[in-house]
N, C-alpha and C positions, 0 to 999 in steps of 0.2 A: 790507227796508230802507226807512225812511221818506224822504220827499222832503227833510227837513232833514238827515238823515244822508247822503244822496247829495250834497247841496250842500256839507256839511262835508268830505266825502271829496274832492270835486272842486275845492274852493276853492283849495288850494295849487297844483294843477296849472294851473288857469286863471290864477292870479296869476303863475306862472312864465311861461306863454305871454305874458301881457301885458308882463312885464318884458323879454321878448325882442322885443317889438313884433309879435307874432304873434297870429293868431286861430285857434282850433281849427277844423278842418274839421268839417262836419256828421257825417261817418262816424266821426270820432274821438269826438265827444260821444255818438253812438249806442253805440259800443263801451263807453265808460266807464259809461253807464247800464245796458247789458246786464250788464256785470260786476258792477255794484252790486246788481242784482237776483239775482245768483247764477247767471246763465245761462252756459253754455258756448257756444262758437261757433268759427267759422272766419273769419278775416279775410283777404281777398284784395283787393289794390289794386296799382296800378302802382308801379314803382320811383320813389322820391322823393316819394311822396304823403303820407307821415307814418304809415306802419304802426307803426314802432317807438314813436313817441310815443303812438299809440292804445293799444297793448298795455302798454307799460311805465309810462305815466302813471298808470293805475289801479293797477297792481301796487305801485308805489312809494308811492302815496297810501294804499292799503289797509294796507301794512306799517307806515306811519308812524302811522296812527290806530287800528289794530286790535291792541290789547294783550291782548285777552281770549281770543284763539284760540290754543290750544296746538299746533294743527296748522300754523300759519303761513300764508303766502300762497304759492300755487304757480302757475307758468306753464310750459306746455309750448310750446316754440318749435321749429317744424319749418320748415326752409328748404332748398329744393332747391339743389344745387350745379351750377352750369353751368361746364363745363370746355371 
């Protein structure tokens, strides 16, 4: 994915963050860029740090702009249950 494609992909997410008065955390932007490069990974961060926005931001952006893939966009979400 070219830098301009990455920018186009992330622009709606960053705009939404700005509308909320938020700034993406560095790790969130790193996750978005890794996803854009097609990399798999494991995201581990403390509760309340923004993991959901890191993972879902890119997935939703990719789904919105990627009309050419017949396979769609996939995300595997594993969360431990503490009881």
